[in-house]
N, C-alpha and C positions, 0 to 999 in steps of 0.2 A: 759178689764174685769178681770185685776188681783186686789186682794185685800188682804191686810194683815190682819191676825186674831191673837189674844191671842191664848196662848196655851190651848188646849183644854183637858179636862179630858178624861180618857178612855170611848169610846162611849160606853161600856157595864159594866154596873154598878155592875156585879158580881165579877168584878176584873180579868176575864179571858180575854185572849188575843184575840180580833176578827180580822177578815179580811182574804183576799186571800185564803180562804178556808181551814184555819188553825182550824176554829170551824164554823161548818154551823148550828149547834142546837143553838136557842136563848131561849126566855122565850116560844115561841110556837112550840114545837118539830114537830107537824104535817106540820107547815110551813116549817121547816128546811128540814125534807123528802122530802116534796113537791118540794123545791128547788134543792135539789140534784138529784133528778129523773129527773127534768127539764133539768139539765146541762149534766147530763148522757147521756141523749136522744138528745139533741141538736145537729144538725150535724156541726154547727160552733160555736165555741168558741174561745176566745182569751186565755184560758189556762183551762186546765182540772186536778184541784187539785186531789190530792190522798184521800182527806178527802171526796171526793163525791164518792169514789168507794164502792162496795160491798166487804163483806169480802171473797166471793169466788173467786172474781175477784182478789183481792190483793194476797191471798194464791196462787192461780194458777200462776199469773205473777211471783211471787217469785220463785216459783217452778221451772218454766220453765226457768227463766233467770240466775238463782244464780250461776250455773255451769259454766258460762262464766266468771267470776271474782273470783272464788275460788274453790278450789278442795273439791268436796261435800263428798268425800269417807273420809275425816277426821273425827275425832270424833268432837264432839259438845264441845263448850267451857264451860268450868267451872271457874266460878268465873274471867273472864277476860283473859283466855288465850287464844288459838287457833286463830280463825277468829278475834276476837276483838283485839288482841295484834296485829294482821297484820294489821287491820285498823287503830289502833296507829300509828303504823312505818310509814305508808302510808301516813298520814296527817302530822306527823311530818315533814317527808321530804318535802311534799309539801310546807309546811309554813317555811321551814329552821331553824326549832329548833330541838334541840338535843332529846327531849321526848315529849310525850304528852299522856294524860289519858283520857279514855272513860268515859262518864257521862251518866245516863240515861235522863238527862234533862238540859238545857242549865241554868235554874235557880240555880240549884245546883252547876253546873261548875263555875258559876260567883261570887256565895256565898263563894265557897271555895277560888277562886282565891282571893278575897278581903280579906278576912280572912288570909289567908296567907300572902300575902304582908303587912297588917296591923302589923302581928307579926314581919316580918323584919324590916320595917321602924318604928315602934314604933309608928304609928300614924294611929288611928282607923278610920279617916274622908277620904271619898271617894268623890272626885269633879267629877260631872258628869252633864248632863243636865236633867231640870226638866220634860221632854219628854221621857228620857231614860227607857228602858223596866223595870230597877228594880224600878224606881220611878212610873210606869203607872200600871204595870200588874203584880206584884209579892207580891201585899198586904203588904207593908212594911216590907218584909222579912231581908233586910239588917238589920235593926235596931232590929226587934222583934227576930230573930233567933240569926244572928251574933254578936249584939251588935255593929254593925258599925253605923256611923254619915254620912250623905250626905248632901253636899252643892252644889251650883248651881253657876258657875263663870258667867254664862248668862241666861236671859230668851228668848232671842230672838230665833226664830224659824229656828235655824242653829247651828253647834256646835261652841263652843267658840273660840274666835281668841287668838292669841299670846299675844296680849296686855291685854286682860280680864283674861288669865290664870296666866301672870307675874304680874299683878297688884291687885289680888283678895285679899281682907283684912284678910285673915285668912288662917293659913298653913293647908296642907293636905298631907297624905302620897302617895294617890292613883290618878291618873286622869283616869277616864274610858270614852273612847270615842267610841260612838256606830256608826259603819261603815256600811251602811247608816245609818241616823238618820229616821228611819221609820214613827214615828207620826208626823214628821213635813213634810212628804211628800217623804220620802226615798231620802234625800238631802245629798249632800257630798261636803267637802270643795276642793279645788284645792289642786295639790300635794305641791305646795309651803306654802299654809296656813296651811296642815296638818304637814308638816316637821316643820314650824314654831311653832306650838303650842306644838310640843313634845318637841323642844328644850326649850322652857320656862317652861314647866314642869321640866325637867332636872335641869334648873337653880335654882328650888325652893327644888331640892333634892327629887322629887317626882317620883314614878315609873309610868309607862303608862302601862294600859291595853285596849286592843281593843275589846269591843263586837262587833264581827265579824259573828252575827248570818247569815247576809248576804254578808260576806266580799267575797265570791265566784264572784260575779258579779261586784265587784268594780275595777277589772282590765280595763276594757275599759275607764272608767272616768280618772284613775289615769296614764293610759298610762306605767303603771309598773306590772311585774309579782307579784304573790302572795307572794312569798318570800321575795320580795323587799318590798312590802308594810308592811308585817308582822314584817319585820326585825325592823322597827320603835318603836314596842312596846316591852315590858318586858316580857307580856303574850299575848296570844289570844285566844278566845272561837270562835269556828265555829259550826254550827248547819247542821244537815242532812238532816231535814224534810221540811225544807222552800224551799230553791231553788234547792237543789237537789232530791227532791222528795223523800226522804227516808221515812222509817215508824216511827222513832225517834231516839233521842240520839244526843249526842254532844261531842266535844272533847276540852279539854284544852291543849294548848301547851306552852311550855316554858322552862326554864334552867331543868336540870336533878334533882338538888335538890329541886327546886319548885314542880316540878311533882311527885317526890315521896312523899313530904309532903301531895300535894294534894290527893294523892291516900289513905293516912291514914284518911284524913278528909272525903273523899267519903264513906268510910266505916262509920266511925261516924255518917254522915249523913244519913246513909240507901241507898246509891248508890252502894253497893257492891252486885250487882244482880247475881244469880246463873247462868243462862244462858242469852245470849242476842243475838244470831246468827242470828234471823231474823231481827234485827234493823242492826247488821253489815254488814249482806250481802246486804242489800237494800242501806246501805250508800255506800259500794263500788260499787254497781251498779251505783249510783249518781255520783260518783267521774268519772268513766269509761265513763257515757253516757250524763247526763246534764251538768257537768262542762264544756266540750269542746263546748257545744252548747251557752254557756250563752252570749257569746260576741255578736251572731246573735239575741239574744232575746233582749239585751240591744240596739243594733242597730235599730231593727224593733220598739222597743217601740216608738221611735221618730216619725215614721211614723204614728203609731196608735193616739199618742198624737195629732198630727197635724190635724189628720182625726177627731178628736173628736171636736177640736177646730172650726174647718170649720163646722161640722155638726151642733153644737149648734148655732153658727151664723146664718147659714140657716135655721134652725128650729126657729128662732127669739126666743130663751130663753131669758128671760128679764136679767138674770145674771147667770155666769158661772165661775167657775175656773178650769184649769186643772193645777195642781200643783206638780214639777215644769212644767213650759210651755214646757221646752224640758228636758225630763227626764235624770236623773243621772245614772239609773240602769234600769231593764226591768220592773220595778215598779212605780207607781205615784200616786197620788190621783185625784180624781174628785168631785168637790162641787156644789151641786145645790140648788135653793131656793124652795124647796119641803120638806113635810114631809119625813121622812125615810120610814114609812110604805106604802107610795104612790107610792115611786120610787121602794122599794123593790117589790110591787106587779106588776107595771110596767115590771120591769126586767123579774121576772118569767114568767109572762103571754106573754111576746114576745118569750121567749125561747119555752114554750109550743107550741104556736101558729104559730110560723114561723121557728122554729128549730134553730134560732140564740140567743145565750146567750152573749149579750154584757157586762152586770154587774152582779154582783152577790148580794150581800147584801149592803144596805145602812144602815148607822148610823147617829144619831142626831150628830150634830157638837159639842153639850154641852152647849157652850157660845153663840152661834149666834142663837138665836130664828128663827125658820123657815128654817134654812139651814141645808142639809145632807151631809155627805161624804161618798165615797166608794173608796176602792183600786182596782187599774186595774192592773193585771199582765199579761205581754205577754210572753208566753212560745212557746213551738213547735207547738201547734194548731194554734195560731196566725200569724204563719209567713206567710200564704198563704193571709191572709188579706190585700188589698190595702187600700190607703186613700179612695178611693171612695166606698170601702166597707163599711168602718166605717162610713161615711156620710150617706149613706144609712141605715145602723142599728141605727143611732143615729134618723133619722127621724121617724123610725118604734116605737123607746122607746120614744120618746118625744109624739108622737099620743097618746100612751097608758097612759102617765101620765095625759092627759086631760088639 
């Protein structure tokens, strides 16, 4: 059933990042609201992303829970002190770096990191994968805003190998590795492959930066704690609103002198926000609650993926792909040979009619006509699903595809 595809362009032509509940509104807002309502009301889902919640629910939950992770009698933060500074200290410690700076977005954090390293190395070229987030989802910001140039050591649907980095035909100052590589299927190298790639970059006198938006869930795959994984890199960016279910925000961690410089550029880029306590408190809640649970999500994603494979076979779907067949994290892709609108309609109808939300939104694969792809996330609501439950849900879904 497996089949290799060429790298696909961002499924959303607007340039925004689609998937896993991060953006449920599409070109038809009514369809987005309908999908969100169906997933909120569904009794069984694999994940219930914060993006489908109502404003009232989010505010009430934060007000009820924030006191468990921070003293709410403290004064609110002003330009990054208080609870924001506490979050920075917490993440720096978790990742094993001496310092960290909070950013309103990961896009800004990574631009600043790459810009700072370019000034230090004297080389404005960044080597990264063509499916990396800055290349697909940021409207060419590296070059347009920061004057950086990007090159691609490989176009395979995986991170580059040590030989590809070592033998690349032109010099670069920074190697950026997205862990996991989301648009290739949330894929990761082995630990030995990762350390070899880092060593190869060092041989070329390049620094290594980890795009760790989803680094939190990589520990089961590598069999190493966060700090040991992060120690391979010169700097690391992590996100709070993806796997940790925070409201927004990111942190850039690294050497103290780099982080000091990053704070200056953060201000220049418009990221010195007056108050950020809602985002910071929700991030602390994510570190306290979701981070310890992620290994269980990763383990159960393998059960769900196996159930999907069995279900599609039993339903006699003419072709499908669960990618990777055995997920590396708690997220993976499902490819099916039908139009995106047909599949998205089947998914929302199933949730409305049966109370089971198996899939969220599908997107066109881009370069493979008639084939669509969705991202599956297994989180706390999905832990109760057995493989048999998944097979049954697939049968109901396929019946609605027609």
